[in-house]
C-alpha positions in Angstrom: -24.6 52.0 -0.3 -27.2 54.0 -3.1 -29.9 53.0 -5.2 -29.8 54.3 -8.9 -31.8 53.6 -12.1 -29.3 52.2 -14.7 -30.5 51.0 -18.4 -30.2 47.2 -18.5 -27.6 47.2 -21.3 -25.1 48.8 -18.4 -26.0 45.3 -16.8 -24.0 42.0 -16.8 -23.9 38.8 -14.7 -21.1 39.1 -12.1 -18.8 36.2 -12.2 -18.8 36.8 -8.3 -22.4 35.7 -8.7 -21.6 32.3 -6.8 -24.6 30.5 -8.3 -23.0 29.3 -11.7 -25.6 26.1 -11.9 -28.5 27.9 -13.8 -31.5 28.0 -11.6 -34.6 26.6 -12.4 -37.9 28.5 -13.9 -36.1 31.5 -15.4 -38.8 31.3 -18.0 -41.7 31.9 -15.0 -39.5 34.3 -13.4 -39.8 36.7 -16.5 -43.8 35.9 -17.0 -43.7 37.3 -13.2 -41.6 40.3 -14.0 -43.9 41.4 -17.0 -46.9 40.8 -15.0 -46.1 42.6 -12.0 -42.8 44.4 -12.6 -39.5 44.5 -10.8 -40.1 43.9 -7.4 -36.9 43.6 -5.9 -34.0 45.6 -6.9 -31.1 44.3 -8.2 -27.8 44.5 -6.5 -24.6 45.4 -8.5 -21.3 46.6 -7.7 -19.4 49.1 -10.3 -16.2 48.0 -12.5 -14.9 49.1 -15.6 -18.0 51.5 -16.5 -20.3 48.4 -16.1 -22.7 47.6 -13.4 -21.9 43.7 -12.2 -25.0 42.0 -10.4 -24.2 40.2 -8.0 -27.2 39.6 -6.3 -31.0 38.8 -8.5 -28.9 36.9 -11.2 -32.5 35.1 -11.6 -34.0 38.4 -11.8 -31.5 39.6 -14.4 -31.7 36.6 -16.4 -35.6 36.8 -16.2 -35.1 40.5 -18.0 -32.9 39.0 -20.3 -35.6 36.4 -21.2 -38.0 39.1 -21.7 -35.7 41.3 -23.9 -35.6 37.8 -26.2 -39.5 38.1 -26.1 -39.6 42.0 -27.1 -41.0 42.5 -24.1 -38.3 44.6 -22.6 -35.6 46.9 -24.3 -31.9 47.0 -23.4 -32.3 50.7 -23.0 -35.3 50.4 -20.1 -34.2 51.5 -16.4 -34.6 49.5 -13.7 -33.3 50.4 -9.7 -30.0 49.0 -8.9 -28.6 48.7 -5.5 -24.9 49.6 -5.9 -22.5 47.9 -3.4 -18.9 47.1 -3.1 -16.9 44.7 -4.5 -15.5 43.1 -1.6 -19.6 43.3 -0.3 -20.1 41.7 -3.5 -18.5 38.4 -2.6 -20.2 37.9 0.8 -23.8 39.3 0.5 -24.2 37.2 -3.1 -23.3 34.1 -0.8 -25.5 34.8 1.8 -28.3 35.0 -0.7 -27.9 32.3 -2.3 -27.3 30.1 1.0 -30.6 31.9 2.2 -32.7 30.9 -0.9 -31.5 27.4 -1.5 -28.9 24.6 -1.1 -25.7 25.8 -3.2 -24.4 23.3 -5.3 -20.7 21.8 -4.0 -18.9 23.9 -6.9 -20.5 27.0 -6.1 -19.7 26.4 -2.1 -15.8 26.0 -3.3 -15.7 28.7 -5.4 -17.4 30.9 -2.8 -15.7 30.0 0.1 -12.1 30.2 -1.3 -13.4 34.0 -2.5 -14.5 34.6 0.9 -11.1 33.8 2.0 -8.9 35.4 -0.2 -10.6 38.7 1.2 -8.9 37.6 4.7 -11.7 35.7 6.2 -11.0 32.5 8.1 -12.9 29.0 8.1 -14.5 30.0 11.0 -15.3 33.1 10.3 -17.2 31.7 7.2 -18.8 29.1 8.9 -20.4 31.2 11.6 -21.4 34.2 9.1 -23.1 31.7 6.7 -24.5 29.1 9.5 -22.5 26.1 8.1 -20.3 23.6 10.1 -16.8 24.6 10.3 -15.8 21.2 8.9 -18.0 21.7 5.7 -16.4 24.9 5.0 -12.8 23.4 5.4 -13.7 20.7 2.9 -14.9 23.1 0.4 -11.7 25.2 1.3 -9.5 21.9 0.8 -11.3 21.0 -2.9 -10.5 25.1 -3.9 -7.0 23.9 -4.4 -8.0 21.6 -7.7 -7.5 22.9 -11.0 -10.4 25.2 -12.1 -11.2 22.7 -15.2 -11.8 20.0 -12.5 -14.1 22.2 -10.3 -16.3 22.8 -13.4 -16.4 19.0 -13.9 -18.0 19.2 -10.3 -20.2 21.7 -11.5 -21.4 19.7 -14.3 -22.1 16.2 -12.0 -19.0 14.5 -14.2 -16.7 14.5 -11.0 -17.8 13.2 -7.5 -16.4 14.9 -4.3 -14.8 11.5 -3.6 -12.6 11.4 -6.8 -12.0 15.4 -6.3 -10.7 14.3 -3.0 -8.5 11.9 -3.8 -6.8 14.4 -7.0 -6.2 16.4 -3.9 -3.3 14.6 -2.9 -1.4 16.3 -5.4 -0.7 20.4 -5.8 0.1 20.1 -9.6 -2.8 21.0 -11.6 -1.5 19.5 -15.0 -0.6 16.2 -13.0 -4.6 16.0 -11.5 -6.1 16.9 -14.6 -4.0 13.7 -16.4 -4.5 11.3 -13.3 -8.5 12.3 -13.3 -8.6 10.9 -17.3 -6.3 8.2 -16.9 -8.4 6.9 -13.7 -11.8 7.8 -15.4 -12.6 9.7 -12.4 -12.4 6.5 -10.2 -11.6 7.6 -6.7 -9.8 4.2 -5.5 -8.1 4.4 -8.9 -6.9 8.3 -8.6 -5.5 7.6 -5.0 -3.5 4.3 -6.3 -2.2 6.1 -8.7 -1.2 8.8 -6.7 0.3 7.0 -4.0 1.8 3.6 -5.7 5.2 5.3 -5.3 5.0 6.6 -1.7 4.7 4.8 1.8 1.4 6.2 4.1 2.4 7.8 7.1 0.2 5.5 9.4 2.4 2.8 8.0 4.1 0.5 10.5 7.9 1.2 8.9 6.9 5.0 9.0 6.1 5.1 12.1 8.8 3.3 13.2 11.1 5.7 12.0 9.1 8.9 13.2 8.3 11.8 11.0 11.0 13.8 12.8 13.6 11.8 11.6 12.2 11.3 8.2 12.0 15.2 7.7 15.5 15.6 9.1 16.9 13.4 6.6 15.0 15.8 4.1 12.1 13.6 3.7 9.4 15.4 2.3 5.1 14.4 2.8 2.1 14.9 0.7 -0.7 15.3 3.0 -3.8 14.1 2.6 -6.2 17.0 3.4 -9.1 15.1 4.2 -7.2 12.8 7.1 -7.7 13.4 10.3 -4.6 15.9 11.6 -1.5 15.5 9.1 -1.9 12.0 8.1 -0.6 11.6 4.6 2.1 9.5 2.3 6.0 9.6 2.5 7.4 10.8 -1.0 10.7 8.9 -0.3 10.0 5.6 0.6 13.3 4.4 0.0 14.7 6.8 3.0 12.0 5.6 5.1 13.1 1.8 4.5 17.0 2.9 5.2 16.2 5.1 8.2 14.1 2.0 9.5 17.1 -0.7 8.7 19.3 1.9 10.1 17.2 1.9 13.4 16.8 -1.8 13.6 20.8 -2.2 13.2 21.2 0.0 16.1 19.3 -1.8 18.0 20.3 -5.1 17.3 23.8 -4.1 17.9 22.5 -3.6 21.5 21.8 -7.6 21.7 25.4 -8.2 20.4 27.2 -6.2 22.5 25.3 -7.9 25.6 26.7 -11.0 23.9 23.2 -12.8 22.1 24.8 -15.7 19.8 22.3 -14.6 17.2 20.5 -11.8 16.7 18.6 -10.8 13.4 17.0 -7.2 12.4 14.1 -7.6 9.7 11.8 -4.9 8.5 9.0 -8.1 8.3 8.7 -10.8 10.5 10.9 -13.6 9.9 9.1 -16.3 8.4 10.6 -19.2 10.3 9.9 -18.0 13.6 7.3 -20.8 14.1 10.0 -23.4 13.7 12.4 -22.4 16.2 12.0 -22.9 19.9 10.5 -19.9 22.1 13.4 -18.8 25.4 11.8 -17.2 28.5 13.6 -15.1 31.1 14.1 -16.7 33.9 12.8 -15.2 37.2 15.3 -14.9 40.0 14.8 -15.2 43.8 14.2 -11.3 45.0 16.7 -9.4 47.0 16.2 -8.6 50.7 15.3 -5.0 49.8 12.9 -6.0 47.2 11.2 -9.0 49.4 10.7 -6.1 52.2 9.5 -3.7 50.0 7.0 -5.9 48.9 5.8 -7.2 52.1 5.1 -2.9 52.8 3.3 -2.7 49.6 1.2 -5.6 50.3 0.4 -4.2 53.6 -0.3 -0.9 51.9 -2.8 -2.1 50.0 -4.9 -4.1 52.0 -4.9 -1.4 54.5 -6.5 1.0 52.1 -9.0 -1.9 50.5 -10.2 -1.9 53.7 -10.6 1.8 54.5 -11.5 3.1 50.9 -12.5 0.1 49.3 -10.7 -1.9 46.5 -11.4 0.7 44.1 -9.3 3.4 45.9 -7.3 5.2 43.3 -4.2 5.1 46.0 -3.9 1.4 45.0 -3.0 1.6 41.3 0.1 3.3 41.9 1.4 1.0 44.3 0.2 -2.3 42.2 2.3 -0.2 39.4 5.4 -0.6 41.7 4.9 -4.2 43.0 4.7 -5.0 38.9 8.0 -2.9 38.5 9.8 -5.1 41.1 8.8 -8.5 40.0 9.3 -7.5 36.3 12.9 -6.4 37.6 13.4 -10.0 38.7 12.8 -11.6 35.4 15.9 -11.7 32.9 18.0 -14.1 30.7 21.0 -15.5 32.1 24.6 -15.5 30.5 23.7 -19.3 29.5 20.8 -18.3 27.7 22.3 -15.0 26.1 25.1 -17.8 25.1 23.1 -19.8 23.1 20.2 -17.9 22.4 18.5 -15.5 19.5 16.6 -12.5 19.1 14.6 -11.4 16.2 13.7 -8.0 16.0 11.2 -6.5 13.3 8.6 -3.8 12.4 4.9 -4.4 14.1 2.1 -3.0 12.0 1.6 -0.5 14.7 5.0 0.8 14.4 6.6 -1.1 17.3 9.4 -2.9 17.5 8.5 -6.7 17.2 10.9 -9.0 19.3 11.3 -12.6 20.1 13.5 -14.6 21.6 14.7 -18.6 21.1 17.2 -21.2 20.8 19.4 -20.5 18.3 21.9 -23.4 18.2 18.9 -26.4 19.3 17.5 -25.0 15.4 19.6 -26.3 12.3 20.4 -23.6 9.9 18.4 -22.4 7.0 19.4 -24.7 4.0 18.1 -22.0 0.9 20.1 -18.9 1.8 23.1 -18.3 3.2 26.1 -18.7 5.9 24.6 -15.6 8.0 21.9 -15.1 10.4 19.8 -12.8 8.7 18.3 -14.1 5.1 19.5 -12.2 2.1 15.9 -12.4 0.8 12.3 -11.1 2.2 9.5 -13.4 2.5 7.5 -11.8 -0.5 11.2 -11.8 -2.7 11.6 -15.3 -1.6 8.4 -16.4 -3.1 9.0 -14.5 -6.6 12.4 -16.2 -7.1 10.5 -19.7 -6.4 7.5 -18.6 -8.8 10.4 -17.6 -11.6 12.5 -21.1 -11.2 8.6 -22.7 -11.3 8.0 -21.1 -14.6 11.5 -21.9 -15.8 11.3 -25.4 -15.1 7.4 -25.9 -16.3 8.9 -24.6 -19.9 11.2 -27.4 -19.5 9.1 -30.4 -18.9 6.4 -28.6 -21.5 9.3 -29.1 -24.2 10.0 -33.0 -23.1 6.9 -35.2 -23.3 8.8 -38.4 -22.0 9.7 -36.5 -19.0 6.1 -35.3 -18.7 5.1 -38.9 -18.9 7.3 -39.8 -16.3 6.1 -37.0 -14.1 2.7 -37.8 -14.6 3.2 -41.6 -13.5 5.0 -40.6 -10.5 2.6 -38.6 -9.3 0.1 -41.2 -9.9 1.8 -44.1 -8.5 2.9 -42.1 -5.6 -0.4 -41.4 -4.7 -2.2 -45.1 -5.8 0.4 -47.2 -5.1 2.1 -45.7 -1.9 -0.3 -43.8 -0.3 1.4 -40.5 -0.8 -1.0 -37.1 -0.5 -1.2 -35.0 -3.3 0.0 -32.0 -1.7 3.5 -34.0 -0.9 4.0 -34.0 -4.7 5.5 -31.8 -7.2 2.8 -32.4 -9.4 -0.8 -32.9 -8.2 -3.1 -34.7 -10.5 -6.0 -32.1 -10.2 -5.8 -30.3 -13.2 -4.8 -27.2 -11.2 -2.7 -24.7 -13.1 -0.1 -23.1 -10.7 0.2 -19.6 -10.4 3.5 -18.2 -11.4 2.5 -14.7 -12.0 5.2 -11.9 -10.8 5.9 -8.3 -11.6 7.0 -7.3 -15.2 9.9 -6.1 -13.8 11.5 -9.1 -12.4 10.9 -10.5 -15.5 12.6 -8.0 -17.8 15.7 -9.9 -18.7 13.7 -13.1 -19.5 11.5 -14.1 -22.6 10.3 -17.3 -20.5 6.7 -17.9 -21.5 4.0 -19.2 -18.9 3.0 -22.4 -20.5 -0.6 -21.9 -20.0 -0.2 -18.8 -22.5 1.5 -21.0 -24.9 -1.0 -24.0 -24.9 -4.2 -21.7 -25.0 -2.5 -20.7 -28.5 -1.1 -24.0 -29.8 -4.4 -26.3 -29.1 -6.7 -23.1 -29.4 -8.4 -25.3 -32.3 -9.3 -28.2 -29.8 -13.2 -27.4 -29.2 -15.3 -27.6 -25.5 -17.6 -29.3 -27.5 -16.4 -32.3 -29.1 -13.2 -32.3 -27.4 -12.9 -35.9 -26.7 -13.4 -36.5 -30.4 -10.6 -34.2 -31.2 -8.1 -35.3 -29.2 -9.0 -38.6 -30.3 -8.0 -37.5 -33.9 -4.7 -36.2 -32.5 -1.6 -37.7 -34.4 0.8 -39.3 -31.7 2.9 -36.6 -31.2 0.6 -33.9 -31.0 -1.1 -35.8 -28.1 2.0 -36.1 -26.7 3.0 -32.4 -27.0 -0.5 -31.5 -25.1 0.6 -33.9 -22.4 3.6 -32.3 -21.8 2.0 -28.9 -21.8 -0.9 -29.9 -19.5 1.4 -32.1 -17.1 4.0 -28.6 -17.0 1.0 -26.6 -16.0 0.8 -28.5 -12.6 4.0 -28.4 -11.9 4.6 -26.7 -8.6 7.6 -25.2 -7.2 6.5 -22.5 -5.5 7.1 -21.0 -1.7 4.2 -19.0 -0.4 5.4 -15.5 1.3 6.5 -16.9 4.9 6.5 -20.5 3.8 9.2 -22.8 4.1 10.6 -25.4 1.7 9.4 -28.9 2.3 8.8 -32.4 1.0 7.1 -31.4 -2.4 10.0 -28.9 -3.4 12.4 -31.8 -2.7 10.5 -33.4 -5.3 10.6 -30.5 -7.4 14.2 -30.1 -7.7 14.1 -33.6 -8.6 12.3 -33.0 -11.7 14.1 -29.8 -12.6 17.3 -31.3 -12.6 15.7 -34.5 -14.6 14.8 -31.5 -17.2 18.7 -30.6 -17.8 17.2 -26.7 -17.7 19.7 -24.1 -17.5 17.9 -21.5 -15.5 21.1 -19.3 -16.2 20.5 -19.3 -19.8 16.5 -18.6 -19.6 16.5 -15.7 -16.6 19.1 -13.1 -15.3 18.7 -11.1 -12.4 17.2 -7.7 -13.2 18.2 -4.6 -11.3 14.6 -4.7 -9.7 15.8 -7.8 -7.6 18.2 -5.7 -6.6 16.1 -2.7 -5.8 13.8 -5.2 -3.5 16.8 -6.1 -1.2 17.5 -4.8 2.1 20.7 -2.4 2.3 22.5 -5.1 4.4 21.4 -7.8 2.2 22.7 -6.1 -0.4 26.2 -5.6 1.1 26.4 -9.3 2.6 25.5 -10.5 -0.6 28.8 -8.4 -2.2 30.8 -9.8 0.8 29.8 -13.6 -0.2 30.2 -13.3 -3.8 32.9 -11.0 -4.5 34.7 -10.5 -1.1 35.0 -7.9 1.8 37.3 -5.1 0.1 34.3 -4.9 -2.9 31.4 -4.6 -0.1 33.3 -2.1 2.1 33.5 0.3 -1.4 30.2 -0.1 -1.7 28.8 0.4 1.8 29.9 4.5 1.1 27.0 4.5 -1.5 24.5 6.5 0.1 21.5 6.3 -2.1 20.0 2.6 -2.3 19.3 2.6 -5.6 22.5 3.5 -6.4 23.7 1.0 -4.5 21.4 -1.8 -6.2 23.3 -0.7 -10.0 26.8 -0.9 -8.1 25.8 -4.7 -6.5 24.3 -5.9 -10.1 27.4 -4.4 -11.8 30.3 -6.3 -9.9 28.3 -9.8 -9.5 30.1 -12.5 -11.9 28.2 -13.2 -15.1 25.4 -16.2 -14.8 24.9 -15.1 -11.1 22.1 -16.6 -9.9 20.0 -16.0 -6.3 20.3 -18.9 -3.6 16.2 -20.0 -4.0 16.9 -20.1 -7.6 19.7 -22.4 -7.8 18.5 -26.2 -8.8 19.0 -28.1 -5.7 18.2 -25.2 -3.9 15.1 -26.9 -1.7 16.7 -30.5 -1.5 16.3 -32.7 1.4 19.6 -34.7 2.2 18.2 -36.1 5.3 15.6 -38.7 4.9 14.8 -38.4 8.4 13.5 -34.9 8.2 10.9 -36.3 5.7 8.2 -36.3 8.4 9.0 -32.7 9.4 9.0 -31.9 6.1 5.5 -33.4 5.6 4.2 -31.0 8.5 5.1 -28.1 7.1 3.6 -29.1 3.5 0.3 -29.4 5.2 0.5 -25.8 6.5 1.9 -25.0 3.1 -0.9 -26.4 1.5 -3.5 -25.1 3.9 -1.7 -21.4 3.2 -1.9 -21.9 -0.7 -5.6 -23.0 -0.3 -6.9 -20.1 1.9 -5.0 -18.0 -0.8 
């Protein structure tokens, strides 16, 4: 350390001066220096023949302000304390923290510079009296592109948004996403994780991080999570591993002899329709009975001597419960007629349900196998697509629309039917049929609501009755057809079951004469959304076992989906979208269907 005198022209404000946000009151500092002189040395380090001021930045700026006022010359000499560049980083930060709170952007740059000299977070925190957690946060944000740290400095990017951007370490992508999301934290997080699987999700927890990484899966760590949480970058791999693990567990149950075993990612939607099955309790063996007697006596003796809260009692009670649990098991008869449903619970554990498989009728809308081909959400999407197509057909047939309307009114007013039991609810409620664009990529079907909004845009809100009265008969019938079509409802909510309303919807679809295969064909996206096992089953049913066996060797799910799509016959349709899929052949089941529809109605109202 040495104090020298140097010309002002030899001095520069160091880039290591961590306070990049200009301090206030520079002019008052200049006034003070002019009145009393420079009362404290500037502190700088030497580099490239110049002295770089890293402590005393406001005093340096005050001197430069006096040069502008022509009160000081650049050739004037001033005392400068010279330090090494390594000392400069630490001293600059210390001075700024002692004087006033630093801007987050300054802290990010400062802590990163100290880290680069070899200091760790704990050392930085201890040296400057900051919480270790605060230092860690600033160091994590130093992974941002420099231009984004500049935006933080200008208060144009919030810290919450900046934290979301650390989900990728690609600086160019960070900047691109920040611009596209307009700096909104929730939008940034959604854009960076939409194609990933949260490592706290049930499916990932079920698979396990070790198994996922062993297969080459990578994880984008959320730097601001507790621990090593983040997002799995290969969602298809997570699903494949989950399906494989489920199938392995299912195979164990099949080997025992269970009549039906179903393994699905989500909880099967139709379990509530099946009667639960519970294990039988056998009589204890002589050894078990003797041991239970001994345990009961020991527990009673300890309770008398030490009290019921004694820690010695707990292991004895655990042993009692283990013996009683061992006496509970499904009988061979139960196994021969029973079913096992396996799925992944939200917490990553295995969900299980036992039911009477033979006592329940087979689902009508799917296939002969025990496991539905289509997930709950995909079945709901297919029912919406089918509803769109039938709505379009009804809108093009005014005579049919009139019949549908009259049938609904007569059913309610003459026969006492409930509106929710009918495919058309006369309540002027448009039925939502929105599905992902990727599922409609092969179709030019337009939503009837949009078509009607365009065709009858001239109908005014004020004076609507007079305008309708003045319409031609053809226009009135077209308006009637479109409005009735908008209320036709053949949708099935995710996890729901078709009932009487869907049976009537099939009658309308059949009467319309619409050729669904001519209005929609299955896009690749449909097969992407299906489980791997379901794709193989589908091929077996539609093309044959040989073709299915060939495709079963395809490793990547995306490649398998493409192969399945290419092997299916022209005009193929998923069973739920075919006309007649929801027909109810047995009229005696109408009452049961009505009960289901009441749940259906409640679910839709909640939605």
